[in-house]
C-alpha positions as CSV (number, residue, x, y, z in Angstrom):
1,M,172.9,69.5,87.3
2,F,173.8,67.7,84.1
3,I,172.7,67.2,80.5
4,K,170.9,63.9,79.8
5,I,170.1,62.6,76.3
6,T,167.1,60.3,76.0
7,K,165.8,58.4,73.0
8,A,162.1,58.4,72.0
9,G,161.0,57.0,68.7
10,N,163.4,58.0,65.9
11,H,164.9,61.0,67.8
12,E,167.1,61.8,70.7
13,Y,166.2,64.6,73.1
14,V,168.3,66.8,75.4
15,Q,167.2,67.4,79.0
16,L,168.6,69.5,81.8
17,V,168.5,67.2,84.9
18,Q,169.0,67.8,88.6
19,S,170.0,65.2,91.1
20,Y,168.5,65.1,94.6
21,R,168.2,62.8,97.6
22,D,164.9,61.3,98.7
23,G,165.2,59.4,102.0
24,G,168.8,58.3,101.1
25,Q,168.0,57.5,97.5
26,V,169.4,59.5,94.6
27,R,166.6,60.7,92.3
28,H,166.6,62.8,89.1
29,K,164.2,65.7,88.3
30,V,163.9,67.2,84.8
31,V,164.5,71.0,85.1
32,A,164.0,71.8,81.4
33,K,163.5,70.0,78.1
34,L,165.8,71.6,75.5
35,G,164.6,69.9,72.4
36,R,165.9,67.4,69.8
37,V,169.6,66.8,69.4
38,D,169.5,67.3,65.6
39,E,167.8,70.7,66.1
40,I,170.4,71.8,68.7
41,E,173.4,70.8,66.6
42,G,174.9,73.9,64.9
43,N,172.2,76.1,66.5
44,P,173.9,79.5,67.2
45,S,171.3,80.3,69.9
46,F,172.3,77.3,72.0
47,Q,176.0,78.0,71.4
48,R,175.6,81.6,72.8
49,I,173.8,80.3,75.9
50,A,176.5,77.7,76.5
51,M,179.2,80.2,76.2
52,R,177.5,82.7,78.5
53,L,176.9,80.0,81.1
54,A,180.5,79.0,80.9
55,E,181.4,82.7,81.5
56,I,179.1,83.0,84.5
57,S,180.5,79.8,86.0
58,K,184.1,81.1,85.6
59,A,185.0,78.2,83.4
60,P,188.2,78.6,81.4
61,Q,187.3,80.1,78.0
62,K,188.9,80.7,74.7
63,G,188.1,83.6,72.4
64,K,186.4,86.9,73.1
65,N,184.0,87.6,76.1
66,M,180.3,87.5,75.4
67,Q,178.2,90.7,75.9
68,A,175.8,90.8,78.8
69,F,173.1,88.2,79.2
70,S,169.9,90.1,80.1
71,E,167.6,89.3,83.0
72,A,164.7,87.1,81.8
73,E,161.3,88.7,81.2
74,I,158.2,86.5,81.5
75,V,155.7,86.9,78.6
76,N,152.5,85.0,78.0
77,W,151.5,83.1,74.9
78,G,148.5,81.3,76.4
79,W,146.3,84.1,74.9
80,L,146.6,82.2,71.5
81,V,144.0,79.7,72.9
82,Y,141.4,82.4,73.4
83,R,142.3,84.1,70.1
84,K,141.6,80.8,68.3
85,L,138.2,80.6,69.9
86,W,137.6,84.3,69.2
87,E,138.1,83.6,65.5
88,Q,136.2,80.3,65.7
89,L,133.2,82.2,66.9
90,G,133.7,84.8,64.2
91,I,133.9,87.7,66.6
92,D,136.8,89.3,64.6
93,V,134.7,89.2,61.4
94,I,131.6,90.6,63.2
95,L,133.5,93.5,64.7
96,E,135.2,94.2,61.4
97,K,131.8,94.4,59.6
98,L,130.3,96.6,62.3
99,G,133.2,99.0,62.1
100,Q,133.3,99.3,58.3
101,N,131.4,102.6,58.2
102,R,133.5,104.1,61.0
103,K,136.9,105.7,60.2
104,Y,138.7,104.5,63.4
105,Q,142.4,105.1,63.7
106,F,142.8,101.9,65.6
107,N,141.8,98.2,65.4
108,V,138.5,97.6,67.3
109,D,139.0,93.9,67.1
110,Q,142.4,94.0,68.6
111,T,141.5,96.4,71.4
112,S,138.3,94.4,72.2
113,F,140.2,91.1,72.3
114,L,142.9,92.6,74.6
115,M,140.3,93.7,77.1
116,A,138.5,90.3,77.0
117,V,141.7,88.2,77.4
118,Q,142.8,90.5,80.3
119,H,139.6,89.6,82.1
120,L,140.2,85.9,81.4
121,L,143.8,85.6,82.4
122,D,144.6,88.5,84.8
123,P,141.6,90.8,85.5
124,R,142.6,94.5,85.7
125,S,141.2,97.9,85.1
126,K,141.4,99.4,81.7
127,L,144.4,101.5,82.8
128,G,146.0,98.3,84.2
129,T,145.3,96.5,80.9
130,F,147.1,99.3,79.0
131,E,150.1,99.3,81.4
132,H,150.6,95.5,81.3
133,Q,149.7,94.7,77.7
134,E,153.4,93.9,76.9
135,R,152.8,90.7,78.9
136,Y,151.0,89.2,75.9
137,L,153.7,88.5,73.4
138,G,152.9,89.4,69.8
139,L,149.4,90.8,70.5
140,G,150.3,94.3,69.4
141,E,150.3,97.7,71.1
142,V,147.0,99.4,72.0
143,G,146.5,103.0,73.1
144,L,144.7,103.8,76.4
145,N,142.2,106.1,74.6
146,H,141.6,103.3,72.1
147,L,140.5,101.0,74.9
148,Y,137.9,103.5,76.1
149,R,136.7,104.3,72.6
150,S,136.2,100.6,72.0
151,L,133.9,100.5,75.0
152,D,131.7,103.1,73.3
153,F,131.7,101.1,70.1
154,L,130.8,97.9,71.9
155,C,128.0,99.6,73.8
156,E,126.4,100.9,70.5
157,H,126.5,97.4,68.9
158,K,125.7,95.2,71.9
159,E,122.5,93.8,70.5
160,T,123.8,93.1,67.0
161,L,126.8,91.4,68.4
162,E,124.7,89.2,70.7
163,E,122.4,88.2,67.8
164,S,125.3,87.4,65.4
165,L,127.0,85.3,68.1
166,F,123.8,83.5,68.9
167,Q,123.3,82.4,65.3
168,T,127.0,81.4,65.1
169,D,126.8,79.3,68.3
170,R,123.6,77.6,67.1
171,H,125.3,76.3,63.9
172,L,128.8,75.8,65.2
173,F,127.9,73.9,68.3
174,N,124.4,72.7,67.6
175,M,123.3,74.7,70.6
176,R,120.1,73.5,72.3
177,V,117.7,76.4,73.0
178,D,114.6,74.4,73.9
179,V,115.4,75.0,77.6
180,V,116.7,78.5,78.6
181,F,117.8,79.4,82.1
182,Y,117.2,82.9,83.5
183,D,118.3,84.6,86.6
184,V,119.2,88.0,88.0
185,T,122.2,89.4,90.0
186,T,123.7,92.7,91.0
187,F,127.1,94.3,90.3
188,S,128.2,97.1,92.6
189,F,130.3,100.2,92.0
190,E,132.8,101.8,94.4
191,S,130.6,104.9,94.5
192,V,127.5,106.4,96.2
193,K,126.6,108.6,93.3
194,K,123.3,107.7,91.6
195,D,122.5,108.2,87.9
196,S,120.0,106.8,85.3
197,L,121.6,103.3,85.5
198,R,123.4,103.1,88.8
199,D,121.2,103.2,91.9
200,F,120.8,101.8,95.4
201,G,118.8,98.6,95.7
202,F,118.8,95.1,97.3
203,S,122.4,93.9,96.9
204,K,122.9,90.2,96.4
205,N,126.5,90.7,97.6
206,G,125.6,92.5,100.8
207,K,127.0,95.9,99.5
208,F,124.1,98.1,100.5
209,N,126.2,101.2,100.9
210,E,127.2,101.2,97.2
211,V,125.2,101.9,94.0
212,Q,124.7,99.0,91.6
213,V,123.3,97.8,88.4
214,V,121.0,94.7,87.9
215,M,121.8,92.1,85.3
216,G,119.3,89.6,83.9
217,L,121.2,86.7,82.2
218,L,120.0,84.0,79.7
219,I,122.0,80.9,79.3
220,D,121.5,77.6,77.4
221,S,121.5,74.1,78.9
222,E,125.3,73.9,78.7
223,G,125.8,77.1,80.7
224,R,126.8,79.2,77.7
225,P,125.5,82.8,77.7
226,I,122.8,83.7,75.1
227,G,122.3,87.3,76.1
228,Y,121.8,89.7,78.9
229,E,120.0,92.9,79.9
230,L,121.1,95.7,82.3
231,F,118.6,97.5,84.5
232,P,118.8,100.3,87.1
233,G,120.1,99.2,90.5
234,N,116.8,99.5,92.2
235,T,114.9,97.2,89.8
236,F,113.2,94.2,91.4
237,D,114.1,90.8,90.0
238,G,110.6,90.0,88.8
239,K,110.4,93.2,86.7
240,T,113.3,92.2,84.5
241,L,111.8,89.1,82.8
242,E,109.7,91.0,80.2
243,A,112.8,92.4,78.5
244,A,114.4,88.9,78.4
245,L,111.2,87.5,76.8
246,E,111.2,90.2,74.2
247,A,114.8,89.5,73.4
248,M,114.2,85.8,73.0
249,E,111.3,86.3,70.7
250,K,112.3,89.3,68.6
251,R,116.2,89.3,68.6
252,F,117.0,85.6,68.9
253,G,114.0,84.2,67.1
254,I,113.4,81.5,69.8
255,R,109.8,80.4,69.4
256,R,109.5,77.3,71.6
257,V,111.3,77.2,74.9
258,I,110.9,76.3,78.6
259,V,112.0,79.1,80.9
260,V,113.7,77.8,84.1
261,A,114.0,80.3,86.9
262,D,114.2,80.8,90.6
263,R,111.7,82.3,93.0
264,G,112.6,85.9,92.2
265,I,110.9,85.6,88.8
266,N,107.8,83.8,90.2
267,S,105.1,86.4,90.1
268,K,101.7,85.6,88.7
269,L,102.1,88.4,86.2
270,N,105.4,87.0,85.0
271,L,104.0,83.5,84.6
272,K,101.1,85.0,82.6
273,R,103.6,86.8,80.3
274,I,105.6,83.6,79.7
275,S,102.4,81.7,78.8
276,E,101.2,84.4,76.5
277,K,104.4,84.2,74.5
278,G,103.7,80.5,74.0
279,Y,106.5,79.5,76.2
280,E,106.5,77.0,79.1
281,Y,108.0,77.6,82.5
282,I,109.6,75.7,85.4
283,V,110.0,78.0,88.5
284,A,110.6,77.5,92.2
285,S,107.4,77.9,94.1
286,R,106.8,79.9,97.3
287,I,104.9,77.1,99.0
288,K,104.7,79.0,102.3
289,S,102.7,81.7,100.5
290,L,100.1,79.3,98.9
291,K,96.6,79.2,100.2
292,N,95.9,77.0,103.3
293,S,94.2,74.2,101.4
294,V,97.2,73.6,99.2
295,Q,99.6,73.8,102.1
296,E,97.7,71.2,104.0
297,E,97.8,68.9,100.9
298,I,101.6,69.5,100.7
299,L,102.0,68.5,104.4
300,S,99.7,65.4,104.1
301,D,101.6,62.1,103.6
302,D,99.0,60.9,101.2
303,G,100.1,60.6,97.6
304,Y,103.9,60.8,98.0
305,R,106.1,58.5,96.0
306,E,109.8,57.8,96.2
307,I,112.3,58.8,93.6
308,C,116.1,58.5,93.5
309,L,117.8,61.6,92.1
310,P,121.4,61.1,90.9
311,W,122.5,64.5,92.2
312,E,121.4,64.0,95.8
313,E,124.2,63.3,98.3
314,N,124.7,59.6,98.8
315,K,121.9,59.1,96.2
316,E,119.4,59.7,99.0
317,T,115.8,58.7,98.2
318,V,113.5,61.7,97.9
319,R,109.7,61.7,98.2
320,Y,107.6,63.6,95.7
321,K,104.0,64.5,95.0
322,V,102.3,66.0,92.0
323,I,99.4,68.4,92.7
324,N,97.2,69.7,89.9
325,Y,97.0,73.4,90.7
326,L,94.9,76.2,89.3
327,N,96.8,79.4,89.7
328,R,94.1,82.0,89.8
329,F,94.7,85.8,90.1
330,R,93.3,89.2,89.1
331,E,94.9,91.9,87.1
332,G,92.7,95.0,87.1
333,K,89.1,93.9,86.6
334,Q,90.0,90.7,84.8
335,T,90.6,87.3,86.4
336,Y,93.2,85.0,84.9
337,E,93.7,81.2,85.4
338,L,96.9,79.3,84.8
339,E,96.7,75.5,84.8
340,E,99.8,74.2,86.5
341,Q,101.3,71.2,88.2
342,L,102.9,71.8,91.6
343,I,105.6,69.2,92.1
344,V,106.6,69.0,95.8
345,T,109.6,67.1,97.0
346,Y,110.7,66.2,100.6
347,S,114.3,65.5,101.5
348,S,115.6,64.7,105.0
349,R,118.9,66.4,104.0
350,R,117.0,69.6,103.0
351,A,115.1,69.3,106.3
352,R,118.3,69.4,108.3
353,K,119.5,72.4,106.3
354,D,116.2,74.3,106.7
355,K,116.3,73.8,110.4
356,S,119.9,75.0,110.6
357,D,119.1,78.1,108.5
358,R,116.1,79.0,110.7
359,E,118.1,78.5,113.9
360,R,120.7,80.9,112.6
361,L,118.0,83.5,111.8
362,V,116.4,83.1,115.2
363,E,119.8,83.8,116.7
364,K,120.0,87.0,114.6
365,A,116.5,88.0,115.8
366,Q,117.5,87.6,119.4
367,R,120.5,89.8,118.9
368,L,118.2,92.4,117.3
369,L,116.0,92.4,120.4
370,Q,119.0,93.5,122.4
371,S,119.1,96.7,120.3
372,Q,115.5,97.3,119.4
373,S,116.1,100.8,118.0
374,S,117.9,99.1,115.0
375,I,115.1,96.6,114.2
376,K,113.1,98.9,111.8
377,A,116.2,99.6,109.7
378,S,117.1,95.9,109.4
379,N,116.4,93.6,106.5
380,K,113.1,91.8,106.4
381,R,114.8,88.8,104.9
382,G,117.0,88.3,107.9
383,G,116.2,87.7,111.5
384,K,113.5,90.3,111.5
385,K,111.1,87.8,109.8
386,F,110.8,86.1,113.2
387,L,110.0,89.3,115.2
388,K,106.7,90.9,115.8
389,E,105.6,94.2,117.3
390,T,103.9,94.2,120.7
391,A,101.3,96.4,122.4
392,D,103.6,96.6,125.5
393,S,104.7,100.2,126.0
394,Q,108.0,99.0,127.5
395,V,108.9,96.5,124.8
396,S,108.3,97.2,121.2
397,W,109.3,93.8,119.7
398,E,109.4,90.2,120.7
399,L,110.1,86.8,119.1
400,D,107.2,85.6,116.9
401,Q,106.9,82.0,118.1
402,A,103.9,81.3,115.8
403,A,106.0,82.3,112.8
404,I,108.9,80.1,113.9
405,E,106.6,77.1,114.4
406,K,104.9,77.6,111.0
407,D,108.2,77.9,109.3
408,A,109.4,74.6,110.9
409,R,106.4,72.7,109.5
410,F,107.9,73.1,106.0
411,D,111.4,71.8,106.8
412,G,112.5,69.6,103.9
413,Y,109.8,70.5,101.5
414,Y,110.5,72.2,98.2
415,G,108.0,73.2,95.5
416,I,108.2,73.7,91.7
417,Q,105.5,75.2,89.6
418,T,105.2,74.3,85.9
419,N,102.9,74.5,82.9
420,A,105.1,72.0,81.0
421,K,102.6,69.1,81.4
422,K,104.2,66.9,78.7
423,L,107.4,66.6,80.7
424,T,108.0,63.8,83.2
425,V,108.6,64.5,86.8
426,N,112.2,63.4,86.4
427,A,112.7,65.8,83.4
428,I,111.2,68.7,85.4
429,L,113.3,68.1,88.5
430,A,116.4,67.6,86.3
431,A,115.8,70.9,84.5
432,H,115.3,72.8,87.7
433,H,118.4,71.2,89.3
434,T,120.4,72.5,86.3
435,L,119.5,76.0,87.4
436,W,122.8,75.8,89.4
437,K,124.6,76.5,86.1
438,I,123.4,80.0,86.0
439,E,124.3,80.5,89.6
440,E,127.7,79.2,88.8
441,S,127.8,81.6,85.8
442,F,127.4,84.6,88.2
443,R,130.1,83.2,90.5
444,I,132.5,82.9,87.6
445,M,131.8,86.5,86.4
446,K,132.3,87.8,89.9
447,S,135.3,85.8,90.9
448,T,137.3,84.4,88.0
449,L,136.5,87.2,85.6
450,E,136.2,89.9,88.4
451,V,133.5,91.8,86.6
452,Q,133.0,94.0,89.7
453,P,133.7,96.4,91.2
454,V,133.3,98.5,88.0
455,F,135.3,101.7,87.9
456,H,133.7,103.3,84.9
457,W,131.5,106.4,85.5
458,T,129.5,107.1,82.3
459,E,126.6,105.0,81.3
460,K,128.0,104.2,77.9
461,R,131.4,103.1,79.3
462,I,129.6,100.9,81.9
463,K,127.5,99.2,79.3
464,G,130.6,98.7,77.0
465,H,132.4,97.2,80.0
466,F,129.7,94.6,80.4
467,V,129.9,93.7,76.7
468,V,133.6,92.9,77.2
469,C,132.7,90.8,80.2
470,F,130.0,89.0,78.1
471,L,132.5,88.2,75.4
472,A,135.1,87.0,77.9
473,F,132.5,84.8,79.6
474,L,131.4,83.4,76.3
475,L,135.0,82.4,75.4
476,E,135.5,80.8,78.8
477,R,132.3,78.8,78.7
478,T,133.0,77.7,75.1
479,L,136.4,76.4,76.1
480,E,134.8,74.6,79.1
481,Y,132.2,73.1,76.8
482,Q,134.8,71.8,74.3
483,L,136.9,70.3,77.1
484,R,133.8,68.6,78.5
485,Q,133.0,67.2,75.1
486,A,136.5,65.7,75.1
487,N,136.1,64.3,78.6
488,I,138.6,66.7,80.0
489,E,137.6,68.0,83.4
490,A,138.8,71.5,84.2
491,S,137.2,74.3,86.3
492,P,137.3,77.9,85.2
493,R,140.1,78.5,87.8
494,D,142.0,75.5,86.4
495,I,141.7,76.9,82.9
496,Q,142.9,80.3,84.0
497,E,145.9,79.0,85.9
498,S,146.9,76.6,83.2
499,L,146.8,79.2,80.4
500,N,148.9,81.5,82.6
501,T,151.6,78.8,82.6
502,L,152.0,79.1,78.9
503,T,154.9,81.5,79.0
504,F,158.3,82.3,77.6
505,S,161.4,83.6,79.3
506,L,162.5,86.5,77.0
507,V,166.3,87.0,77.2
508,N,168.8,89.1,75.2
509,I,172.1,87.6,74.2
510,D,174.6,89.6,72.1
511,D,171.8,92.1,71.3
512,K,169.6,89.4,70.0
513,S,166.3,88.3,71.7
514,Y,165.4,84.7,72.4
515,L,162.4,82.9,73.8
516,I,162.8,80.0,76.2
517,K,159.6,78.1,76.8
518,N,158.7,77.6,80.5
519,K,157.1,74.4,81.9
520,A,153.4,74.3,81.4
521,T,150.6,72.2,83.2
522,E,149.1,69.0,81.9
523,I,145.8,70.8,81.4
524,S,147.3,73.5,79.2
525,K,148.9,70.8,77.1
526,K,145.5,69.1,76.7
527,I,144.0,72.4,75.7
528,L,146.6,73.0,73.0
529,R,146.1,69.5,71.6
530,L,142.3,69.9,71.6
531,L,142.4,73.2,69.7
532,K,145.1,71.9,67.4
533,I,147.5,74.8,68.2
534,S,150.9,74.1,66.7
535,S,153.7,72.8,68.9
536,I,156.1,75.6,69.8
537,P,159.9,74.9,70.1
538,N,161.5,75.0,73.5
539,M,163.8,77.8,72.3
540,M,163.8,80.1,69.3
541,P,164.6,83.7,68.2
542,I,161.8,86.0,69.0
543,E,161.1,86.8,65.4
544,D,160.2,83.1,64.8
545,F,157.2,83.5,67.0
546,K,155.4,85.5,64.3
547,Q,154.6,82.3,62.4
548,Y,152.3,81.2,65.3
549,I,150.2,84.4,65.1
550,K,147.8,84.5,62.2
């Protein structure tokens, strides 16, 4: 290795360079950028490092021996990115106002941010967060009990916090709330103990032997969270919507909106509630459950038109048909009618997928027949849907060929119900296609942020934990949004990995601590420039880092 001095602009820069051979050719690789020549000249920090390196390499030295050069400790300063967004969103100010009447012996803002940034950069339990907090240079020490008490505080002020952040988002980012996406998922616990919130129910993660909670999440058209509600683990998807509608109207003051949701929300009662609030809806339709006359119209080739949807693979042409549909139902003694449009699409790609999915379920059904005693306990959504009971005393179950054939008739067809009659077909299909953003939101919460499994046992702490996760998710989605506006493509995992490369090597030389900046990724550099975070020297005494923390 050798020292190389390069010139750029009006300055000269010092680099540590390593030579290596590549197919017989000698090439050079920059190991570290040490800074500008004029900043290094006369710098005692660099002089100490040079003397210590000379000592380690057994080079002849004059003068006294240096004291021990400590092993390097890696510390993170990437948290500054999320702290800037935290303050940009005014979360620090909101928490300070909410805590004014409480005489806490700790900083709620600091403890809440530590828990959120831990979820974003290196998800751990609250105990793990406490034990590894020194990883975040300059963030300040937080007590374990303070973390738990902050969860109680966040639980108490969840709704006020959501409302304040919603209004801030609306003005800061011109957030569009004319279209709101809603969906439901489950979060499991490593427990079988039920209580008023945790209960057994249909798990969307296949964890049927663990208790869970149900979350209904509202996001805007950019995928940024608006608010959420928690429900007992045995709550059916469709029964969660009313609370979300109440929140939109009363807490967020959203008066005109189109609710976009999947089949789980599509019950006639839910659609009636949405209409009564003055909202419009775009929901996936259960076309196999519609009356026969409508199904025959769907399957008839008459009236279909072709449309090219940009998100279809290879820009495959899709056929569509619009059917005016009167959704009539009874509730008690009263009959209700909802005037809707049923938009049906047909795609050959979807037909191939539907056929493959059905064949997989038929295989599961055939395996169930080999152990008929387990059929009743199996899930109706699985292979059991293609089985039927028989009158044969020797055989209780058999394949339901009629059900298989009926299912096959609808391969490739997909239906959407809407009362938004002023929208074009393209706009309706585009809005429904964007529903993937909320599905992606749940994936981020469960993978990148690792919201589950949840290890808290009291209802208050569980709810506080989800507030932390909501804040973390809001920060992550806000950063994604700002990057997208700047035409910088980065996935949540890319962002997490890049901010974890913003680190220092902390070393002690002659009883003095120094920070040596480690190599970062290109994405992390773009994030720093985008958020206008000041450039940090490649090496400095640790006390100089204080100027970068507000």
